[in-house]
C-alpha positions in Angstrom: 110.8 117.4 116.1 111.0 121.1 115.5 107.9 123.3 115.4 105.8 122.3 112.4 103.0 125.0 112.4 102.6 126.5 108.9 105.3 124.2 107.4 104.9 121.6 104.7 107.1 118.4 104.3 107.6 115.9 101.6 105.8 112.6 101.9 109.1 110.7 102.2 109.5 112.3 105.7 107.0 109.7 107.0 108.6 106.7 108.7 107.0 103.3 108.7 108.3 100.4 110.7 107.2 96.7 110.7 108.2 94.0 113.2 110.2 91.3 111.5 109.3 88.7 114.2 105.5 89.0 114.0 103.7 90.0 117.2 106.8 89.0 119.2 108.9 91.7 117.6 111.2 93.8 119.8 112.2 97.4 119.2 115.4 96.1 117.5 113.3 94.0 115.1 111.2 97.0 113.9 112.5 98.0 110.5 111.4 100.2 107.5 111.1 98.1 104.4 113.4 99.4 101.6 112.1 100.9 98.4 108.5 101.8 99.5 107.2 104.4 97.0 103.7 105.2 98.0 101.3 104.8 101.0 97.7 105.6 101.4 96.0 105.6 104.8 92.2 105.0 105.0 89.9 105.5 107.9 86.5 103.8 107.5 84.0 105.0 110.1 80.9 103.0 111.0 77.8 105.3 111.3 74.5 104.4 112.7 71.7 106.7 111.6 68.1 107.0 112.8 65.2 109.3 112.2 63.7 110.3 115.5 60.3 112.0 115.7 61.7 114.8 117.8 64.1 115.7 114.9 61.1 116.3 112.6 62.2 114.0 109.9 65.9 114.9 110.0 68.5 112.2 110.6 70.6 111.8 113.7 73.9 109.8 113.6 76.5 108.3 115.8 80.0 107.1 115.0 80.0 103.5 116.4 83.2 102.1 115.0 86.3 102.7 113.0 88.7 100.7 110.9 92.2 102.0 110.0 94.1 100.5 107.0 97.0 101.4 104.7 98.0 100.4 101.2 101.7 100.4 100.3 103.4 100.2 96.9 107.1 99.8 96.2 109.8 97.7 94.7 110.8 94.2 95.6 114.2 94.7 97.2 115.6 91.2 97.7 118.1 91.1 100.6 116.5 93.9 102.7 115.2 92.5 106.0 112.0 94.5 106.0 111.2 94.0 102.3 112.0 90.3 102.5 109.8 89.9 105.6 106.8 91.6 104.0 107.2 89.7 100.7 107.4 86.4 102.6 104.0 86.9 104.2 102.3 86.4 100.7 102.2 82.7 101.3 101.0 82.7 105.0 97.7 82.9 106.8 96.2 83.7 110.2 98.5 84.7 113.1 101.5 84.2 110.7 100.6 87.5 108.9 100.2 89.6 112.0 103.0 91.9 113.2 103.7 95.1 115.0 103.5 98.4 113.0 104.6 102.0 113.7 104.0 105.2 111.7 105.9 108.3 112.6 104.2 111.3 110.9 106.0 114.4 109.6 104.5 116.3 112.6 106.3 114.1 115.0 103.0 112.3 116.0 103.2 108.5 116.2 100.7 105.8 115.7 101.4 102.2 116.7 99.3 99.0 116.5 99.2 95.3 115.7 98.4 94.7 112.1 97.3 92.1 109.6 99.5 92.2 106.4 97.9 91.3 103.1 100.5 91.0 100.3 98.5 91.8 97.1 101.4 91.8 94.6 104.6 89.9 95.5 106.3 90.8 92.2 105.6 91.4 88.6 105.3 94.1 86.0 106.5 94.7 82.4 109.8 93.1 81.4 111.6 96.4 81.6 110.2 97.2 85.1 111.7 96.6 88.5 109.8 93.8 90.4 107.0 95.3 92.5 105.8 94.7 96.0 102.3 95.9 97.0 100.5 95.2 100.3 97.8 96.3 102.6 97.8 96.5 106.4 94.8 96.6 108.6 95.0 97.6 112.3 94.0 94.8 114.6 92.0 96.7 117.2 92.5 100.2 118.5 95.8 101.9 117.6 97.9 103.9 120.1 98.2 107.5 119.0 100.8 109.8 120.5 100.5 113.4 119.7 103.5 115.4 118.4 105.6 117.1 121.0 104.7 120.8 121.3 107.3 123.6 121.2 110.2 121.3 120.6 
């Protein structure tokens, strides 16, 4: 990707891919579900705090764990491979709701991990709305982060 310093990009320049064959997905089976409208990443850090006598009553802290998750909102687009795959996970459990996930950021950086997919809204809305599809993904373990290329 071209040099990004000092530039801004629209949110739609983010690319998300999900494996359509669970954890066995190949590169060819990684697809972006059609009609996603919104995403929100969340990093939840686990802090351990303590009050040591040498700190004279002031707290010390250490980051001892992290959890990365995303929420997605979009439209139910019947017939699209990625959208159909995600929607179909609404009725499954355990290993059957795990798949591969990739996020290519506007900077060119990339994050990849195995995820658990929790479909929270497999359809619905007002009678004049388009059917919705909403889901959350939670990274299963540590993601792989690849920094954006420099000077490209």
